[in-house]
N, C-alpha and C positions, 0 to 999 in steps of 0.2 A: 562610707557614708561618700557620696559629695558632697564637696568642701563648696567656697562662694567661687573660688577661678576655676572651676571645673569649666573648660570649654562646650560651649553650643554654639553650633551656628556660626563658629566666627569672634564669638563675644563671649566675656565668663558670664556664671550665673547672676555675680553680684553687677554688671552691669546692664545686663537685662532684666531685671527688677528695675534699679533705675529707670531701665528704660520706659519700662510695662508703667512706673508709675508718675514717667511725666506723660506720658501717653494717653492714659488713660486706658490704660490695654489690660482688661479683665481678661480676657483668654490666655495671652501669656503668662502673666500673673498667674492664675491655676493650673499649668501646662509646666509652666517651672519649679509647683511645689508638689505635683501630684507623683507620687510613691514618696512621701518623704513623712518620716514621722515627725509629732507632735517637737519634739526641741530642737528636731532640726530646724522647722518653719518657725519658731521662736527665735531661734539662731539667727537665720537667714532675714529676716524680717524688721526686727530689731538689731542688727548690730552691724546692717549693710550702712554705708553713710560714703555721701559723694565727698570730693578732695576739697570743697567747702564746708564741710560737717554736718549735713543735711542729711537727718536720718530719710526714710522711704516717705514717712510719713509728712516730712513736713514738703518733700517733694513734690505730692498728690493735694496735699493742704495751698502751697501757695499759687497754684495751677486752677485749682475748686471741681479737683476731680471727684464728683459726686461720685460714681461707680467702682471707680477701683479701693478707695476708702472702706463703701462700701462691701468691697469683701476683704481690706484688710483686717475693720475692723470685725469681721467672721472668725480669724482666724484664731488658734490656740497660743494661747499668755501673750500676747499682743502688748506694747506696751502703747501707750493715751496719751503720754508725759516726755517724750523724750528731748531734749534740749540741744538745740544746734549749738555751736561753736562759735557763729558769725556773730550774731544779735544775743543769742541766749535765750532763746523764744521756742516757745511749743508748736505743736501743730495748729493748737487754738489760735497762736498771734498770727500765726503764717495764713493761717485762711482769712482773719480777717484783714493783715494787708493786703492781701487779693483783694476784697467784697469792697475795701476802701479804693482799690485803681479801678476797679469796674464801673459805668454806668449806672444809674439807678433804678433801670429796667433788670438789673440784674441781682437787685439788693433782695427779693422774693426766695430766688433760687441762691443766692449765699448764706438766706438764715434760715431754710432749710437746710442746708449742711452742716450750719454751724448745731442750732437742734440735736440733728445726730450725733455729731462729735459730744455734745456733749451729754445726752442721752448713753455714749457707752463709755462713757467716764473720764473726759477729760476737766480738767481743773479749770477755775478760774480765777482762783488765785495764788499759780506759779504768777513772780514777777522777772520780768526779762532784766537784759543788762544794764538797761535806762531804768529799772525800776519800774518799769510800766509793768499792768493787769492787763488781758485781752481786752474787759473792759474799756478802760483806757486809751487802748488802740483803737478805739469804734470812730468813728464819722461822728458829730453831733448830728449830723441832719438827716442820719439810721436811726432812728424813733424806736424802729421794730428792734432792731438787732439788739439795742442798746436794752428795750423793755425785755429782750428772750433771755437776754442771761442775766440781767436785776430779777427774774423769776428765779430763775435755775441758782441764784446765790441765794437769793431768800427762801428758796426751799430746801438746799443742803442747811444751811445755819438753821432753822427748826428743824433737821432732823436730829441736830444734837440736845433739842428735849427731850428725847426716848429713845432712854439709855436704859434697859432691864437691870432690874433692880441684883438680879444677881454677878449680873457684869461688875457693879460700880460694888458691892457686898467683895467679889474677888479681886478686886485691886488692894491686896492689902497694904494700908500702912499709907494708901491715896487719904489725901486732905484735898475739897476741894474741886474743880470741872475734873470730868474724862475728858481726856479728849481725844477726839474721832479723826478720822484721816490721815493720810498716805505721809511721808516721811516729807513728800514736797514745799507741805503745810507749816512755814513756821510760825503762823501766828496762831493763838490760840481762837476760838467763836466768839471768847470776849473782848478780844481787841479788833476781830472782822470792821470793815468799816463798811456798814449798813449801805446798801444804794438807792433803796426804792423809791418810790414816788407819793406811796401814798401817805397821808398821815395817820390814817388808824395802824395801819400796818406797823410804821416809825416805830409811833406809841406804845406796841404789841411789845415790837422787838427793844425798846426802852427798859420795859419793863418788867422783860424777861433778863436781860443782861442785868439790871439791878440785883435782882433773887438769886441769881448764880453768883453775883460778885459777895452778896452777903452772907450765902452758904460756911 
């Protein structure tokens, strides 16, 4: 099995993967992954990092490389929320930093990129080393991006209200709320900060929150 340090036209596979993600080169990435099984592809894409501790996804997201990200997200066992070494950022943090650095004319494109990442499974609740979520990094002037992330957070929060009864019964000895989601989410939905702007939605969220606390 070919390893990350396999030579390919004078550079290692690891170096070429990084270059493909930096340059939005989907053809090169496709060529590098051709003929490899799912486990090897997952290993290459999730474990390859730069000397600064960025994963491939960070390299693509920090440059707004939509096409290469779209291709990465289609790969088997791809990790949506790797953490980089320097800031403790996820790729979603990186994408928002990139959007903040671009002129307003790029916001529509940047927001479409973030929407794709959210739909693929990127978490909005991971805090970096500075204690900031992706939403807290958004330029306040970019109201479209703030609203997009808030809608996603509200939808994810409400998803916790629809737990099948058999799953609750199956949690033997459990009292209170059945917690959903991955290991990166240290807070329960009860403690999540509501970030919506609609007063009726806020009231409904508060009502559901109180109901869960009273169980």
